[in-house]
C-alpha positions as CSV (number, residue, x, y, z in Angstrom):
1,M,-20.2,-1.0,12.4
2,G,-17.3,-1.8,14.6
3,E,-16.7,-4.4,17.2
4,D,-16.2,-3.3,20.7
5,I,-14.7,-6.1,22.9
6,F,-14.5,-3.7,25.8
7,G,-18.2,-3.3,26.2
8,A,-20.6,-0.4,26.1
9,V,-18.6,1.8,28.4
10,S,-15.5,1.7,26.3
11,R,-15.3,5.5,26.3
12,M,-14.7,5.5,30.0
13,K,-12.6,2.4,30.2
14,D,-10.5,3.0,27.1
15,P,-10.6,6.7,26.1
16,Q,-7.6,6.4,23.8
17,T,-9.0,3.9,21.4
18,Y,-12.3,5.8,21.6
19,Q,-10.5,8.9,20.4
20,I,-8.8,7.0,17.6
21,I,-12.1,5.6,16.3
22,G,-13.8,9.0,16.6
23,A,-11.1,10.5,14.4
24,A,-11.4,7.7,11.9
25,M,-15.2,8.2,11.8
26,E,-14.7,11.8,11.0
27,V,-12.3,11.0,8.2
28,H,-14.7,8.4,6.8
29,R,-17.6,10.8,7.1
30,I,-15.9,13.3,4.9
31,L,-14.0,11.1,2.4
32,G,-16.3,8.1,2.3
33,P,-15.0,4.8,0.9
34,G,-13.1,4.2,-2.3
35,F,-9.7,5.8,-1.8
36,L,-6.3,4.1,-1.3
37,E,-5.0,3.5,2.2
38,A,-2.4,6.3,1.7
39,V,-5.2,8.9,1.4
40,Y,-6.8,7.8,4.7
41,R,-3.5,7.7,6.5
42,Q,-2.8,11.3,5.4
43,A,-6.3,12.4,6.4
44,L,-5.9,10.7,9.8
45,R,-2.6,12.6,10.4
46,I,-4.6,15.8,9.9
47,E,-7.4,14.7,12.1
48,F,-5.1,13.4,14.9
49,N,-3.3,16.8,14.8
50,A,-6.5,18.7,14.9
51,R,-7.6,16.7,18.0
52,E,-4.1,17.2,19.6
53,M,-3.6,13.4,19.8
54,Q,-0.1,12.1,20.3
55,F,0.9,9.8,17.4
56,L,3.9,8.5,15.5
57,P,3.2,7.8,11.8
58,E,4.7,4.8,9.9
59,A,6.6,3.5,12.8
60,D,9.2,0.8,12.2
61,L,8.7,-2.2,14.5
62,V,11.8,-4.2,15.4
63,I,11.6,-8.0,15.3
64,R,13.9,-10.1,17.4
65,Y,14.8,-13.7,17.3
66,K,16.6,-15.1,20.4
67,G,17.5,-11.6,21.4
68,I,19.0,-10.8,18.0
69,E,17.5,-7.9,16.0
70,L,16.4,-9.1,12.5
71,E,17.1,-6.9,9.5
72,C,13.5,-7.1,8.3
73,R,10.9,-4.9,10.0
74,Y,7.2,-4.5,10.2
75,R,5.8,-1.0,9.8
76,S,2.6,0.1,11.6
77,D,0.5,2.9,10.1
78,F,0.4,4.7,13.5
79,I,1.3,4.3,17.1
80,C,-0.9,6.5,19.2
81,F,-0.4,7.6,22.8
82,N,2.9,5.6,22.8
83,E,0.9,2.4,23.3
84,V,-1.9,1.8,20.8
85,I,-1.1,0.3,17.3
86,V,-3.4,1.7,14.5
87,E,-3.6,-0.3,11.3
88,V,-5.4,1.3,8.3
89,K,-7.0,-0.7,5.5
90,S,-9.2,0.1,2.5
91,L,-10.8,-3.2,1.6
92,S,-14.2,-4.7,0.8
93,E,-14.0,-6.5,4.1
94,L,-11.5,-7.2,6.8
95,T,-10.0,-10.7,6.9
96,N,-8.3,-13.0,9.4
97,R,-5.0,-12.1,7.6
98,D,-5.5,-8.4,8.5
99,R,-6.3,-9.3,12.1
100,A,-3.2,-11.6,12.3
101,Q,-1.0,-8.9,10.9
102,T,-2.2,-6.5,13.6
103,I,-1.8,-9.1,16.3
104,N,1.8,-9.7,15.1
105,Y,2.5,-6.0,15.5
106,L,1.3,-6.2,19.1
107,K,3.5,-9.3,19.8
108,V,6.6,-7.5,18.3
109,T,6.1,-4.3,20.3
110,G,4.8,-5.7,23.5
111,Y,1.9,-3.3,23.4
112,R,-1.5,-4.6,24.5
113,R,-4.0,-2.7,22.3
114,A,-4.6,-2.1,18.7
115,V,-7.3,-0.6,16.5
116,L,-7.8,-2.1,13.0
117,L,-9.6,0.4,10.7
118,N,-11.2,-0.4,7.4
119,F,-12.3,2.6,5.3
120,G,-13.3,0.5,2.2
121,T,-16.9,-0.1,3.2
122,P,-19.9,2.3,3.2
123,S,-19.6,2.5,7.0
124,L,-16.3,2.6,8.8
125,Q,-15.3,-0.8,10.1
126,Y,-13.2,-1.0,13.2
127,E,-12.0,-3.7,15.5
128,R,-10.2,-3.3,18.8
129,L,-7.7,-6.0,19.4
130,V,-6.1,-6.9,22.8
131,L,-3.2,-9.1,23.3
């Protein structure tokens, strides 16, 4: 079961993350746990397209230090609706390291919302993160 830090009316207050989680639930319902992250990313692409959701897969995230662009990059699994980072995992459980990685993605992009998805458990795990 996922965490919902927005409260019970998240669908009305944050329809974008609600749509992302709904698509992920459909992917998990059909595939179940046990596949590599790459499988879930490809299935999510299909599901996002089927739901006519705007997304950018495997987006490079620029990191700056004192205004200078660094050569190294982060890569998010998806950016949906031009403002929501989506990070896909397939683990026995999410860790603080996974959360920190996603929060760093938010810091780098300046976006305020992210959804961390874990397909590696019997029920889809999801967390909404807000910076």
